[in-house]
C-alpha positions as CSV (number, residue, x, y, z in Angstrom):
1,M,0.0,0.0,0.0
2,K,2.8,2.3,0.9
3,G,4.4,1.7,-2.5
4,K,1.2,2.5,-4.3
5,K,0.9,5.7,-2.2
6,N,4.4,6.8,-3.1
7,W,3.7,6.1,-6.8
8,K,0.6,8.3,-6.7
9,V,2.5,11.1,-5.1
10,I,5.3,10.9,-7.6
11,V,2.9,10.8,-10.5
12,L,1.0,13.9,-9.1
13,M,4.3,15.8,-8.6
14,T,5.4,14.9,-12.2
15,A,2.1,16.1,-13.6
16,V,2.2,19.4,-11.7
17,L,5.8,20.0,-12.9
18,L,5.0,19.2,-16.5
19,S,1.9,21.6,-16.4
20,L,4.0,24.4,-15.0
21,T,6.8,23.8,-17.5
22,S,4.3,23.7,-20.4
23,A,2.7,26.9,-19.3
24,Q,5.9,28.7,-20.3
25,V,5.0,28.1,-24.0
26,F,2.2,30.6,-23.8
27,A,4.1,33.3,-21.9
28,T,4.4,36.0,-24.6
29,V,2.6,37.6,-27.5
30,A,3.6,36.0,-30.8
31,P,6.8,37.5,-32.4
32,S,4.9,38.4,-35.6
33,V,3.0,41.0,-33.6
34,S,5.9,42.0,-31.3
35,A,8.1,42.8,-34.3
36,K,5.8,45.4,-35.8
37,A,6.7,49.1,-35.9
38,A,4.4,51.5,-34.0
39,P,1.8,53.3,-36.2
40,E,2.3,57.0,-36.9
41,V,-0.2,59.8,-36.2
42,V,-1.5,61.0,-39.6
43,G,-2.9,64.6,-39.8
44,A,-4.2,66.6,-36.9
45,A,-5.0,65.1,-33.5
46,T,-7.9,66.7,-31.6
47,F,-9.1,66.5,-28.0
48,T,-12.7,67.3,-27.0
49,D,-12.8,68.7,-23.5
50,A,-15.7,68.4,-21.0
51,D,-17.3,71.6,-22.4
52,G,-17.3,70.3,-26.0
53,N,-14.4,72.5,-27.1
54,V,-12.1,70.9,-29.6
55,I,-8.4,71.4,-29.0
56,T,-5.7,70.6,-31.6
57,I,-2.9,68.5,-30.3
58,N,0.5,68.6,-31.9
59,A,1.4,65.2,-33.4
60,S,4.9,65.5,-32.0
61,D,3.4,65.5,-28.5
62,I,1.9,62.1,-29.0
63,I,4.3,59.3,-28.2
64,I,3.6,55.8,-29.5
65,T,5.9,53.0,-28.3
66,A,5.9,49.8,-30.4
67,D,5.7,46.4,-28.6
68,A,9.3,45.7,-29.6
69,A,10.4,48.9,-27.8
70,E,8.5,48.3,-24.6
71,G,11.9,48.3,-22.8
72,T,12.1,52.0,-23.3
73,L,9.0,52.6,-21.2
74,S,9.5,53.8,-17.6
75,P,9.3,51.1,-15.0
76,E,5.8,52.1,-14.0
77,E,4.6,52.2,-17.6
78,K,6.3,48.9,-18.4
79,A,4.6,47.2,-15.4
80,I,1.2,48.3,-16.6
81,Y,2.0,47.4,-20.2
82,D,3.2,43.9,-19.3
83,E,0.2,43.3,-17.1
84,A,-2.1,44.3,-20.0
85,K,-0.3,42.2,-22.6
86,A,-0.3,39.1,-20.3
87,Q,-4.0,38.9,-20.6
88,F,-3.7,38.0,-24.3
89,T,-1.8,34.8,-23.5
90,N,-4.1,33.7,-20.7
91,P,-7.1,31.6,-22.0
92,D,-8.9,32.2,-18.7
93,S,-8.4,35.9,-18.6
94,Q,-11.2,38.4,-18.4
95,Y,-10.1,39.8,-21.7
96,T,-10.8,36.6,-23.5
97,K,-14.3,36.4,-22.0
98,D,-15.0,40.1,-22.7
99,L,-13.9,39.8,-26.3
100,A,-16.3,36.9,-26.9
101,D,-19.1,38.9,-25.4
102,Y,-18.2,42.0,-27.4
103,I,-18.1,40.0,-30.7
104,T,-21.5,38.4,-29.9
105,A,-23.1,41.8,-29.2
106,N,-21.5,43.9,-32.0
107,F,-20.6,41.4,-34.7
108,P,-22.9,38.4,-34.3
109,G,-21.9,37.0,-37.8
110,I,-18.2,36.8,-37.0
111,D,-16.6,33.8,-35.3
112,A,-14.5,35.0,-32.3
113,D,-11.8,32.5,-33.3
114,K,-11.2,34.5,-36.5
115,I,-10.3,37.7,-34.7
116,V,-6.6,38.7,-35.4
117,V,-4.5,40.6,-32.9
118,K,-2.9,43.0,-35.4
119,E,-1.1,45.5,-33.3
120,I,-0.2,46.1,-29.7
121,F,1.5,49.4,-28.6
122,D,1.6,52.0,-25.8
123,I,0.4,55.5,-26.4
124,K,0.7,58.7,-24.3
125,V,0.5,62.4,-24.8
126,A,3.2,64.8,-23.6
127,Q,0.7,67.3,-22.2
128,E,-1.8,66.7,-19.4
129,L,-5.3,65.6,-20.6
130,S,-8.3,64.7,-18.4
131,F,-10.7,62.0,-19.4
132,D,-12.9,62.2,-16.3
133,N,-16.1,63.5,-18.0
134,G,-16.3,61.6,-21.2
135,Q,-13.6,63.5,-23.1
136,K,-12.1,61.9,-26.1
137,L,-8.8,62.1,-28.0
138,E,-9.3,61.6,-31.8
139,L,-6.3,60.2,-33.6
140,T,-5.8,59.0,-37.1
141,L,-3.2,56.2,-37.1
142,S,-1.3,54.8,-40.1
143,G,-1.9,51.3,-41.2
144,N,-2.9,48.9,-44.0
145,Y,-6.6,48.5,-43.2
146,K,-9.3,48.2,-45.8
147,P,-12.7,49.8,-45.9
148,G,-15.1,47.1,-44.8
149,D,-12.7,45.5,-42.4
150,T,-14.1,44.7,-39.0
151,V,-11.6,46.7,-36.8
152,I,-11.8,46.4,-33.0
153,V,-9.8,48.8,-30.9
154,T,-9.2,48.0,-27.2
155,V,-7.6,50.2,-24.6
156,Y,-6.2,48.9,-21.3
157,N,-7.7,50.6,-18.2
158,K,-5.1,50.6,-15.5
159,D,-7.7,51.6,-12.9
160,T,-9.8,48.6,-13.4
161,G,-7.2,46.2,-14.7
162,K,-9.3,45.4,-17.7
163,W,-9.3,46.1,-21.4
164,D,-12.0,48.5,-22.6
165,F,-13.6,48.0,-26.0
166,I,-14.0,51.3,-27.9
167,E,-17.5,51.7,-29.4
168,S,-17.6,50.7,-33.0
169,N,-18.9,54.1,-34.1
170,D,-15.8,55.7,-32.6
171,V,-13.6,53.6,-35.0
172,K,-13.4,54.5,-38.7
173,V,-11.4,52.8,-41.5
174,N,-10.2,55.3,-44.1
175,A,-9.6,54.8,-47.8
176,D,-5.8,55.3,-47.4
177,G,-5.6,52.3,-45.0
178,S,-5.4,54.5,-41.9
179,I,-7.9,54.3,-39.0
180,T,-9.4,57.2,-37.1
181,V,-10.2,56.4,-33.4
182,K,-11.7,58.4,-30.6
183,F,-10.0,57.2,-27.4
184,P,-11.8,57.6,-24.1
185,H,-8.5,57.3,-22.3
186,L,-4.9,56.3,-23.0
187,C,-2.8,53.4,-22.0
188,P,-1.7,50.2,-23.9
189,V,-3.7,49.8,-27.1
190,A,-4.5,46.6,-29.0
191,I,-6.0,46.7,-32.5
192,L,-7.8,43.5,-33.7
193,V,-9.4,42.7,-37.0
194,A,-11.6,39.8,-38.3
195,D,-9.5,37.5,-40.4
196,T,-11.6,36.6,-43.5
197,T,-9.1,34.1,-44.9
198,S,-7.5,31.0,-43.5
199,T,-3.9,31.9,-44.4
200,T,-3.3,35.6,-43.7
201,A,-3.8,35.8,-40.0
202,T,-0.9,37.2,-38.0
203,T,-2.2,35.7,-34.8
204,T,-5.6,35.2,-33.3
205,V,-6.5,35.4,-29.7
206,D,-6.8,31.6,-29.9
207,T,-3.5,30.9,-31.6
208,T,-1.7,33.5,-29.5
209,K,-2.5,31.2,-26.5
210,K,-1.4,28.1,-28.4
211,N,1.7,29.3,-30.3
212,A,3.0,32.4,-28.5
213,A,6.7,32.2,-27.9
214,P,9.7,34.6,-27.5
215,P,11.5,35.7,-30.7
216,T,14.3,33.5,-31.9
217,S,17.9,34.7,-31.4
218,S,18.2,35.3,-35.2
219,G,15.4,37.9,-34.9
220,Q,13.3,36.0,-37.5
221,E,9.6,36.8,-37.4
222,G,7.0,34.1,-36.8
223,G,8.3,30.7,-37.9
224,N,7.9,27.7,-35.7
225,N,8.8,29.3,-32.4
226,G,5.8,27.7,-30.6
227,S,7.2,24.3,-31.7
228,S,10.8,25.1,-30.7
229,M,9.6,25.9,-27.2
230,L,7.4,22.8,-27.1
231,I,10.2,20.3,-28.0
232,P,12.4,21.1,-24.9
233,V,9.3,21.0,-22.7
234,L,8.4,17.5,-24.0
235,G,12.0,16.5,-23.6
236,L,12.1,17.6,-20.0
237,G,8.9,15.7,-19.4
238,A,10.5,12.5,-20.8
239,V,13.6,13.0,-18.6
240,I,11.4,13.4,-15.5
241,L,9.4,10.3,-16.3
242,A,12.6,8.3,-16.9
243,V,14.0,9.4,-13.5
244,V,10.8,8.4,-11.8
245,F,10.9,5.0,-13.6
246,V,14.5,4.3,-12.5
247,A,13.8,5.4,-8.9
248,L,10.9,3.0,-8.7
249,K,12.8,0.2,-10.2
250,K,15.7,0.6,-7.7
251,K,13.2,0.8,-4.9
252,K,11.6,-2.4,-6.0
253,S,14.9,-4.2,-6.3
254,V,15.9,-3.2,-2.8
């Protein structure tokens, strides 16, 4: 009985270790997203204050930091950014649930599994802006979007720890590929689109969770990074099981 009990404990510990090790595969946003340059502000930026007055913001005062350059953020900004980004790789996060609800309510004909995480970046303005009373900052950002695309813009709310979904009527796709967005507040931003093909997706919320992995040392984009992370994980699992087998065999021979 004691031997069986020990066996059960060893199996349980092995399973826990394997699950913790495997979780590392899903730790980061896919490199194909992380390697993208930050969008640029196109044309004038305007801020509507609480009284309805429209103020023009100098584009040079708007600082957009690409995901690849997140290391240049201040420690406080980076902590918020990393916390926000981590929700994309967690299948049980509130973001995943909220996205499914948002798609159902606003785009009932679109499969949530077809949503592509196109861009993730941080955005801030050099001058002080207050968003306490429904104010909005309107920006036109460069991109390669197409009229008719289903574009979803989400902004992380550091006060609630959740991603807010910007109303669809506050997001406009322009003929030149740019998008005009009215932001209700600023922090990390993620732009998603509905992937209408089976081959052009950069990464979906679903595949981010399955295939996300750090960039390779060669700096190549995409590739089989998810697989390269999975192989050593499986190898480690095999080693663990082999050690358990040898230990039990020795115990039995004694």
